[in-house]
N, CA, C and O atoms as CSV, one atom per row, in Angstrom:
chain,resi,resn,atom,element,x,y,z
A,1,LEU,N,N,10.038,1.418,8.897
A,1,LEU,CA,C,9.560,2.555,8.159
A,1,LEU,C,C,9.052,2.058,6.816
A,1,LEU,O,O,9.758,1.339,6.110
A,2,LEU,N,N,7.840,2.434,6.464
A,2,LEU,CA,C,7.213,2.010,5.211
A,2,LEU,C,C,6.926,3.246,4.387
A,2,LEU,O,O,6.394,4.230,4.901
A,3,PHE,N,N,7.276,3.200,3.108
A,3,PHE,CA,C,6.909,4.335,2.267
A,3,PHE,C,C,6.565,3.914,0.854
A,3,PHE,O,O,6.992,2.868,0.364
A,4,PHE,N,N,5.776,4.767,0.215
A,4,PHE,CA,C,5.281,4.574,-1.143
A,4,PHE,C,C,6.077,5.488,-2.058
A,4,PHE,O,O,6.092,6.703,-1.863
A,5,ASP,N,N,6.741,4.912,-3.057
A,5,ASP,CA,C,7.467,5.690,-4.053
A,5,ASP,C,C,6.571,5.794,-5.280
A,5,ASP,O,O,6.270,4.790,-5.925
A,6,ASN,N,N,6.149,7.010,-5.598
A,6,ASN,CA,C,5.262,7.199,-6.751
A,6,ASN,C,C,5.903,6.701,-8.050
A,6,ASN,O,O,5.196,6.257,-8.954
A,7,GLY,N,N,7.207,6.770,-8.149
A,7,GLY,CA,C,7.899,6.218,-9.315
A,7,GLY,C,C,7.786,7.062,-10.568
A,7,GLY,O,O,7.663,6.528,-11.670
A,8,VAL,N,N,7.827,8.370,-10.411
A,8,VAL,CA,C,7.630,9.286,-11.532
A,8,VAL,C,C,8.643,9.047,-12.653
A,8,VAL,O,O,8.270,9.042,-13.826
A,9,GLU,N,N,9.889,8.856,-12.315
A,9,GLU,CA,C,10.914,8.681,-13.346
A,9,GLU,C,C,10.753,7.372,-14.114
A,9,GLU,O,O,11.003,7.322,-15.318
A,10,LYS,N,N,10.337,6.318,-13.421
A,10,LYS,CA,C,10.202,5.003,-14.046
A,10,LYS,C,C,8.788,4.726,-14.554
A,10,LYS,O,O,8.565,3.771,-15.299
A,11,LYS,N,N,7.838,5.566,-14.148
A,11,LYS,CA,C,6.412,5.360,-14.478
A,11,LYS,C,C,5.903,4.041,-13.899
A,11,LYS,O,O,5.086,3.351,-14.508
A,12,GLN,N,N,6.414,3.704,-12.694
A,12,GLN,CA,C,5.960,2.511,-11.984
A,12,GLN,C,C,6.128,2.755,-10.491
A,12,GLN,O,O,7.229,3.049,-10.023
A,13,SER,N,N,5.045,2.634,-9.753
A,13,SER,CA,C,5.068,2.876,-8.309
A,13,SER,C,C,5.642,1.673,-7.572
A,13,SER,O,O,5.523,0.534,-8.023
A,14,GLU,N,N,6.275,1.950,-6.411
A,14,GLU,CA,C,6.915,0.910,-5.619
A,14,GLU,C,C,6.663,1.149,-4.135
A,14,GLU,O,O,6.342,2.261,-3.716
A,15,VAL,N,N,6.814,0.091,-3.354
A,15,VAL,CA,C,6.681,0.167,-1.904
A,15,VAL,C,C,7.993,-0.331,-1.285
A,15,VAL,O,O,8.538,-1.356,-1.696
A,16,TYR,N,N,8.483,0.409,-0.299
A,16,TYR,CA,C,9.709,0.057,0.413
A,16,TYR,C,C,9.423,-0.019,1.905
A,16,TYR,O,O,8.673,0.793,2.447
A,17,ALA,N,N,10.029,-1.004,2.562
A,17,ALA,CA,C,10.003,-1.085,4.024
A,17,ALA,C,C,11.443,-1.154,4.501
A,17,ALA,O,O,12.240,-1.951,4.005
A,18,LEU,N,N,11.761,-0.316,5.461
A,18,LEU,CA,C,13.120,-0.247,5.983
A,18,LEU,C,C,13.148,-0.663,7.444
A,18,LEU,O,O,12.230,-0.355,8.205
A,19,LYS,N,N,14.211,-1.366,7.833
A,19,LYS,CA,C,14.456,-1.680,9.235
A,19,LYS,C,C,15.488,-0.680,9.728
A,19,LYS,O,O,16.549,-0.514,9.126
A,20,ILE,N,N,15.168,-0.020,10.821
A,20,ILE,CA,C,16.065,0.998,11.366
A,20,ILE,C,C,16.680,0.487,12.658
A,20,ILE,O,O,15.973,0.133,13.601
A,21,ASP,N,N,17.993,0.454,12.686
A,21,ASP,CA,C,18.749,0.073,13.878
A,21,ASP,C,C,19.363,1.356,14.429
A,21,ASP,O,O,20.446,1.770,14.016
A,22,GLU,N,N,18.654,1.975,15.365
A,22,GLU,CA,C,19.111,3.257,15.908
A,22,GLU,C,C,20.425,3.116,16.678
A,22,GLU,O,O,21.306,3.970,16.575
A,23,LYS,N,N,20.548,2.046,17.439
A,23,LYS,CA,C,21.775,1.854,18.227
A,23,LYS,C,C,22.985,1.638,17.323
A,23,LYS,O,O,24.059,2.185,17.573
A,24,GLY,N,N,22.808,0.849,16.286
A,24,GLY,CA,C,23.905,0.562,15.376
A,24,GLY,C,C,24.081,1.594,14.278
A,24,GLY,O,O,25.063,1.560,13.537
A,25,GLY,N,N,23.120,2.520,14.171
A,25,GLY,CA,C,23.200,3.550,13.151
A,25,GLY,C,C,23.080,3.003,11.732
A,25,GLY,O,O,23.723,3.497,10.806
A,26,ARG,N,N,22.235,1.961,11.575
A,26,ARG,CA,C,22.068,1.322,10.258
A,26,ARG,C,C,20.619,1.346,9.815
A,26,ARG,O,O,19.693,1.376,10.626
A,27,VAL,N,N,20.455,1.331,8.514
A,27,VAL,CA,C,19.147,1.176,7.904
A,27,VAL,C,C,19.284,0.124,6.807
A,27,VAL,O,O,20.155,0.230,5.944
A,28,ASP,N,N,18.421,-0.891,6.843
A,28,ASP,CA,C,18.436,-1.950,5.836
A,28,ASP,C,C,17.047,-2.080,5.223
A,28,ASP,O,O,16.042,-1.808,5.880
A,29,ILE,N,N,16.996,-2.491,3.972
A,29,ILE,CA,C,15.706,-2.734,3.325
A,29,ILE,C,C,15.146,-4.042,3.858
A,29,ILE,O,O,15.794,-5.084,3.759
A,30,ASP,N,N,13.944,-3.994,4.422
A,30,ASP,CA,C,13.253,-5.187,4.907
A,30,ASP,C,C,12.590,-5.893,3.726
A,30,ASP,O,O,12.762,-7.098,3.540
A,31,PHE,N,N,11.831,-5.134,2.929
A,31,PHE,CA,C,11.265,-5.662,1.691
A,31,PHE,C,C,10.973,-4.508,0.746
A,31,PHE,O,O,10.889,-3.348,1.151
A,32,HIS,N,N,10.819,-4.860,-0.526
A,32,HIS,CA,C,10.560,-3.883,-1.579
A,32,HIS,C,C,9.801,-4.593,-2.682
A,32,HIS,O,O,10.123,-5.732,-3.021
A,33,PHE,N,N,8.786,-3.931,-3.253
A,33,PHE,CA,C,8.121,-4.497,-4.425
A,33,PHE,C,C,7.598,-3.394,-5.325
A,33,PHE,O,O,7.328,-2.275,-4.891
A,34,LYS,N,N,7.466,-3.749,-6.595
A,34,LYS,CA,C,6.904,-2.841,-7.589
A,34,LYS,C,C,5.445,-3.202,-7.788
A,34,LYS,O,O,5.085,-4.376,-7.861
A,35,LEU,N,N,4.614,-2.181,-7.875
A,35,LEU,CA,C,3.208,-2.410,-8.193
A,35,LEU,C,C,3.073,-2.597,-9.702
A,35,LEU,O,O,3.935,-2.141,-10.454
A,36,PRO,N,N,2.009,-3.259,-10.161
A,36,PRO,CA,C,1.812,-3.402,-11.607
A,36,PRO,C,C,1.744,-2.023,-12.276
A,36,PRO,O,O,1.235,-1.064,-11.696
A,37,LYS,N,N,2.255,-1.945,-13.478
A,37,LYS,CA,C,2.276,-0.667,-14.199
A,37,LYS,C,C,0.875,-0.079,-14.393
A,37,LYS,O,O,0.730,1.134,-14.539
A,38,GLU,N,N,-0.144,-0.921,-14.395
A,38,GLU,CA,C,-1.519,-0.452,-14.587
A,38,GLU,C,C,-2.004,0.439,-13.439
A,38,GLU,O,O,-2.934,1.226,-13.614
A,39,VAL,N,N,-1.378,0.317,-12.273
A,39,VAL,CA,C,-1.785,1.137,-11.132
A,39,VAL,C,C,-0.738,2.197,-10.798
A,39,VAL,O,O,-0.708,2.718,-9.683
A,40,TYR,N,N,0.118,2.515,-11.768
A,40,TYR,CA,C,1.107,3.582,-11.579
A,40,TYR,C,C,0.411,4.846,-11.090
A,40,TYR,O,O,-0.633,5.236,-11.613
A,41,ASN,N,N,0.992,5.470,-10.096
A,41,ASN,CA,C,0.387,6.635,-9.446
A,41,ASN,C,C,1.424,7.751,-9.363
A,41,ASN,O,O,2.333,7.686,-8.537
A,42,GLU,N,N,1.301,8.755,-10.194
A,42,GLU,CA,C,2.336,9.791,-10.268
A,42,GLU,C,C,2.418,10.709,-9.063
A,42,GLU,O,O,3.436,11.378,-8.881
A,43,ARG,N,N,1.386,10.767,-8.234
A,43,ARG,CA,C,1.469,11.552,-7.001
A,43,ARG,C,C,0.367,11.139,-6.031
A,43,ARG,O,O,-0.645,10.561,-6.426
A,44,MET,N,N,0.578,11.441,-4.781
A,44,MET,CA,C,-0.367,11.196,-3.691
A,44,MET,C,C,-0.662,9.718,-3.445
A,44,MET,O,O,-1.795,9.371,-3.112
A,45,GLY,N,N,0.321,8.845,-3.598
A,45,GLY,CA,C,0.145,7.441,-3.264
A,45,GLY,C,C,0.506,7.199,-1.807
A,45,GLY,O,O,1.212,8.003,-1.199
A,46,SER,N,N,0.025,6.095,-1.245
A,46,SER,CA,C,0.351,5.770,0.139
A,46,SER,C,C,0.313,4.262,0.351
A,46,SER,O,O,-0.335,3.534,-0.400
A,47,ALA,N,N,1.015,3.804,1.385
A,47,ALA,CA,C,1.060,2.384,1.715
A,47,ALA,C,C,0.998,2.229,3.233
A,47,ALA,O,O,1.607,3.002,3.973
A,48,TYR,N,N,0.254,1.220,3.686
A,48,TYR,CA,C,0.080,0.954,5.111
A,48,TYR,C,C,0.161,-0.539,5.359
A,48,TYR,O,O,-0.433,-1.324,4.620
A,49,MET,N,N,0.893,-0.941,6.396
A,49,MET,CA,C,0.955,-2.347,6.788
A,49,MET,C,C,-0.364,-2.716,7.460
A,49,MET,O,O,-0.825,-2.026,8.369
A,50,ILE,N,N,-0.960,-3.804,7.004
A,50,ILE,CA,C,-2.194,-4.305,7.610
A,50,ILE,C,C,-1.850,-5.296,8.714
A,50,ILE,O,O,-2.419,-5.250,9.804
A,51,ASN,N,N,-0.922,-6.183,8.422
A,51,ASN,CA,C,-0.394,-7.128,9.408
A,51,ASN,C,C,1.043,-7.450,9.006
A,51,ASN,O,O,1.662,-6.668,8.284
A,52,ASP,N,N,1.578,-8.556,9.443
A,52,ASP,CA,C,2.973,-8.883,9.147
A,52,ASP,C,C,3.236,-9.219,7.681
A,52,ASP,O,O,4.388,-9.227,7.245
A,53,THR,N,N,2.172,-9.499,6.914
A,53,THR,CA,C,2.375,-9.970,5.541
A,53,THR,C,C,1.675,-9.151,4.464
A,53,THR,O,O,1.979,-9.324,3.283
A,54,THR,N,N,0.755,-8.271,4.824
A,54,THR,CA,C,-0.023,-7.567,3.799
A,54,THR,C,C,0.067,-6.047,3.930
A,54,THR,O,O,0.199,-5.494,5.022
A,55,ILE,N,N,-0.011,-5.401,2.769
A,55,ILE,CA,C,0.122,-3.950,2.667
A,55,ILE,C,C,-1.052,-3.412,1.861
A,55,ILE,O,O,-1.387,-3.950,0.805
A,56,LEU,N,N,-1.672,-2.354,2.357
A,56,LEU,CA,C,-2.767,-1.681,1.673
A,56,LEU,C,C,-2.186,-0.452,0.982
A,56,LEU,O,O,-1.588,0.402,1.637
A,57,CYS,N,N,-2.357,-0.355,-0.330
A,57,CYS,CA,C,-1.790,0.748,-1.108
A,57,CYS,C,C,-2.895,1.545,-1.775
A,57,CYS,O,O,-3.794,0.981,-2.400
A,58,CYS,N,N,-2.821,2.859,-1.639
A,58,CYS,CA,C,-3.758,3.751,-2.307
A,58,CYS,C,C,-3.054,4.394,-3.494
A,58,CYS,O,O,-1.994,5.003,-3.350
A,59,CYS,N,N,-3.646,4.253,-4.641
A,59,CYS,CA,C,-3.138,4.867,-5.874
A,59,CYS,C,C,-4.180,5.900,-6.295
A,59,CYS,O,O,-5.013,5.653,-7.168
A,60,SER,N,N,-4.110,7.053,-5.655
A,60,SER,CA,C,-5.181,8.045,-5.741
A,60,SER,C,C,-5.477,8.550,-7.146
A,60,SER,O,O,-6.641,8.742,-7.497
A,61,LYS,N,N,-4.459,8.764,-7.944
A,61,LYS,CA,C,-4.695,9.307,-9.283
A,61,LYS,C,C,-5.394,8.307,-10.194
A,61,LYS,O,O,-6.013,8.703,-11.182
A,62,LYS,N,N,-5.304,7.019,-9.879
A,62,LYS,CA,C,-5.977,5.963,-10.648
A,62,LYS,C,C,-7.311,5.565,-10.020
A,62,LYS,O,O,-8.057,4.773,-10.595
A,63,HIS,N,N,-7.614,6.118,-8.831
A,63,HIS,CA,C,-8.842,5.778,-8.093
A,63,HIS,C,C,-8.860,4.299,-7.713
A,63,HIS,O,O,-9.906,3.650,-7.757
A,64,ILE,N,N,-7.695,3.776,-7.342
A,64,ILE,CA,C,-7.552,2.351,-7.039
A,64,ILE,C,C,-6.905,2.163,-5.670
A,64,ILE,O,O,-5.971,2.880,-5.311
A,65,THR,N,N,-7.409,1.200,-4.916
A,65,THR,CA,C,-6.781,0.737,-3.678
A,65,THR,C,C,-6.502,-0.747,-3.874
A,65,THR,O,O,-7.364,-1.485,-4.350
A,66,VAL,N,N,-5.300,-1.188,-3.508
A,66,VAL,CA,C,-4.951,-2.596,-3.678
A,66,VAL,C,C,-4.429,-3.171,-2.361
A,66,VAL,O,O,-3.869,-2.455,-1.531
A,67,LEU,N,N,-4.623,-4.455,-2.192
A,67,LEU,CA,C,-4.062,-5.197,-1.070
A,67,LEU,C,C,-3.022,-6.140,-1.656
A,67,LEU,O,O,-3.327,-6.941,-2.540
A,68,ALA,N,N,-1.788,-6.040,-1.159
A,68,ALA,CA,C,-0.682,-6.845,-1.701
A,68,ALA,C,C,0.082,-7.522,-0.580
A,68,ALA,O,O,-0.016,-7.138,0.585
A,69,ASN,N,N,0.854,-8.547,-0.960
A,69,ASN,CA,C,1.762,-9.143,0.011
A,69,ASN,C,C,3.137,-8.503,-0.148
A,69,ASN,O,O,3.310,-7.611,-0.979
A,70,LYS,N,N,4.104,-8.942,0.630
A,70,LYS,CA,C,5.442,-8.341,0.621
A,70,LYS,C,C,6.210,-8.568,-0.686
A,70,LYS,O,O,7.237,-7.932,-0.924
A,71,LYS,N,N,5.715,-9.463,-1.518
A,71,LYS,CA,C,6.351,-9.711,-2.814
A,71,LYS,C,C,5.669,-8.915,-3.930
A,71,LYS,O,O,6.104,-8.951,-5.081
A,72,GLY,N,N,4.592,-8.194,-3.578
A,72,GLY,CA,C,3.883,-7.391,-4.575
A,72,GLY,C,C,2.746,-8.109,-5.261
A,72,GLY,O,O,2.143,-7.563,-6.184
A,73,GLN,N,N,2.437,-9.323,-4.831
A,73,GLN,CA,C,1.311,-10.053,-5.400
A,73,GLN,C,C,0.018,-9.407,-4.904
A,73,GLN,O,O,-0.171,-9.238,-3.699
A,74,LEU,N,N,-0.864,-9.048,-5.824
A,74,LEU,CA,C,-2.129,-8.413,-5.444
A,74,LEU,C,C,-3.154,-9.461,-5.054
A,74,LEU,O,O,-3.346,-10.453,-5.756
A,75,PHE,N,N,-3.815,-9.226,-3.916
A,75,PHE,CA,C,-4.895,-10.106,-3.470
A,75,PHE,C,C,-6.239,-9.608,-3.978
A,75,PHE,O,O,-7.095,-10.399,-4.373
A,76,TRP,N,N,-6.416,-8.293,-3.965
A,76,TRP,CA,C,-7.623,-7.694,-4.534
A,76,TRP,C,C,-7.371,-6.237,-4.879
A,76,TRP,O,O,-6.423,-5.610,-4.407
A,77,THR,N,N,-8.262,-5.721,-5.727
A,77,THR,CA,C,-8.195,-4.330,-6.173
A,77,THR,C,C,-9.575,-3.721,-6.004
A,77,THR,O,O,-10.581,-4.335,-6.360
A,78,LEU,N,N,-9.621,-2.519,-5.465
A,78,LEU,CA,C,-10.879,-1.790,-5.299
A,78,LEU,C,C,-10.812,-0.536,-6.163
A,78,LEU,O,O,-9.965,0.330,-5.945
A,79,ASN,N,N,-11.701,-0.443,-7.136
A,79,ASN,CA,C,-11.818,0.758,-7.959
A,79,ASN,C,C,-12.913,1.625,-7.351
A,79,ASN,O,O,-13.985,1.123,-7.014
A,80,SER,N,N,-12.650,2.925,-7.208
A,80,SER,CA,C,-13.630,3.809,-6.581
A,80,SER,C,C,-13.883,5.049,-7.431
A,80,SER,O,O,-13.058,5.429,-8.263
A,81,ALA,N,N,-15.025,5.664,-7.208
A,81,ALA,CA,C,-15.392,6.872,-7.952
A,81,ALA,C,C,-14.584,8.081,-7.488
A,81,ALA,O,O,-14.344,9.013,-8.256
A,82,ILE,N,N,-14.174,8.055,-6.240
A,82,ILE,CA,C,-13.379,9.171,-5.708
A,82,ILE,C,C,-11.939,8.712,-5.522
A,82,ILE,O,O,-11.691,7.524,-5.314
A,83,PRO,N,N,-10.994,9.635,-5.593
A,83,PRO,CA,C,-9.597,9.227,-5.415
A,83,PRO,C,C,-9.277,8.921,-3.952
A,83,PRO,O,O,-9.410,9.799,-3.100
A,84,PRO,N,N,-8.859,7.692,-3.648
A,84,PRO,CA,C,-8.484,7.377,-2.272
A,84,PRO,C,C,-7.079,7.895,-1.991
A,84,PRO,O,O,-6.164,7.673,-2.784
A,85,TYR,N,N,-6.907,8.570,-0.890
A,85,TYR,CA,C,-5.561,8.974,-0.503
A,85,TYR,C,C,-5.103,8.152,0.689
A,85,TYR,O,O,-3.951,7.721,0.756
A,86,ARG,N,N,-6.006,7.941,1.617
A,86,ARG,CA,C,-5.732,7.090,2.769
A,86,ARG,C,C,-6.869,6.095,2.883
A,86,ARG,O,O,-8.023,6.424,2.610
A,87,ALA,N,N,-6.548,4.909,3.277
A,87,ALA,CA,C,-7.551,3.867,3.476
A,87,ALA,C,C,-7.215,3.119,4.752
A,87,ALA,O,O,-6.059,3.046,5.168
A,88,GLN,N,N,-8.238,2.573,5.354
A,88,GLN,CA,C,-8.041,1.783,6.561
A,88,GLN,C,C,-8.692,0.438,6.340
A,88,GLN,O,O,-9.820,0.361,5.854
A,89,PHE,N,N,-7.993,-0.619,6.693
A,89,PHE,CA,C,-8.504,-1.971,6.546
A,89,PHE,C,C,-9.314,-2.305,7.788
A,89,PHE,O,O,-8.790,-2.256,8.900
A,90,LEU,N,N,-10.574,-2.641,7.614
A,90,LEU,CA,C,-11.444,-2.971,8.735
A,90,LEU,C,C,-11.705,-4.469,8.768
A,90,LEU,O,O,-11.990,-5.084,7.740
A,91,LYS,N,N,-11.607,-5.038,9.939
A,91,LYS,CA,C,-11.886,-6.458,10.104
A,91,LYS,C,C,-13.391,-6.681,10.070
A,91,LYS,O,O,-14.173,-5.803,10.434
A,92,GLU,N,N,-13.782,-7.870,9.627
A,92,GLU,CA,C,-15.197,-8.192,9.477
A,92,GLU,C,C,-15.974,-7.948,10.776
A,92,GLU,O,O,-17.079,-7.406,10.747
A,93,GLU,N,N,-15.402,-8.345,11.902
A,93,GLU,CA,C,-16.124,-8.189,13.169
A,93,GLU,C,C,-16.340,-6.712,13.538
A,93,GLU,O,O,-17.245,-6.393,14.309
A,94,GLU,N,N,-15.520,-5.824,12.997
A,94,GLU,CA,C,-15.673,-4.394,13.274
A,94,GLU,C,C,-16.840,-3.774,12.512
A,94,GLU,O,O,-17.466,-2.829,12.992
A,95,VAL,N,N,-17.132,-4.304,11.327
A,95,VAL,CA,C,-18.197,-3.731,10.510
A,95,VAL,C,C,-19.463,-4.568,10.469
A,95,VAL,O,O,-20.499,-4.089,10.009
A,96,ALA,N,N,-19.403,-5.808,10.939
A,96,ALA,CA,C,-20.545,-6.722,10.868
A,96,ALA,C,C,-21.833,-6.130,11.459
A,96,ALA,O,O,-22.895,-6.286,10.856
A,97,PRO,N,N,-21.775,-5.458,12.615
A,97,PRO,CA,C,-23.029,-4.917,13.167
A,97,PRO,C,C,-23.706,-3.873,12.258
A,97,PRO,O,O,-24.912,-3.649,12.362
A,98,TYR,N,N,-22.949,-3.257,11.396
A,98,TYR,CA,C,-23.508,-2.219,10.526
A,98,TYR,C,C,-23.959,-2.746,9.180
A,98,TYR,O,O,-24.654,-2.049,8.440
A,99,LEU,N,N,-23.571,-3.971,8.853
A,99,LEU,CA,C,-23.902,-4.561,7.563
A,99,LEU,C,C,-25.112,-5.485,7.609
A,99,LEU,O,O,-25.672,-5.836,6.570
A,100,LYS,N,N,-25.512,-5.875,8.805
A,100,LYS,CA,C,-26.646,-6.792,8.923
A,100,LYS,C,C,-27.953,-6.008,8.962
A,100,LYS,O,O,-28.017,-4.918,9.528
A,101,PRO,N,N,-29.002,-6.580,8.348
A,101,PRO,CA,C,-30.314,-5.885,8.342
A,101,PRO,C,C,-30.951,-5.836,9.709
A,101,PRO,O,O,-32.044,-5.291,9.863
């Protein structure tokens, strides 16, 4: 289970991933990281696993989408004119036919 904590009380957004053991009735934190304070998002943030190591986070109130690893290191930041609420990571081969002249 992956979720985005807007971090209203701390003024810093965070991402949590939980491992759920239904048979054992346990929940453990798989990983957790804080986003940089510059991309704090007081509401409508979201996080999505791209693969085993990277997470795509939308910080809608800041108009920013970031790609991070499980330690919170940012690989890139996308600033947009509209507030992103959900984003999907597309592989190059999926969009290549539409980008070529």
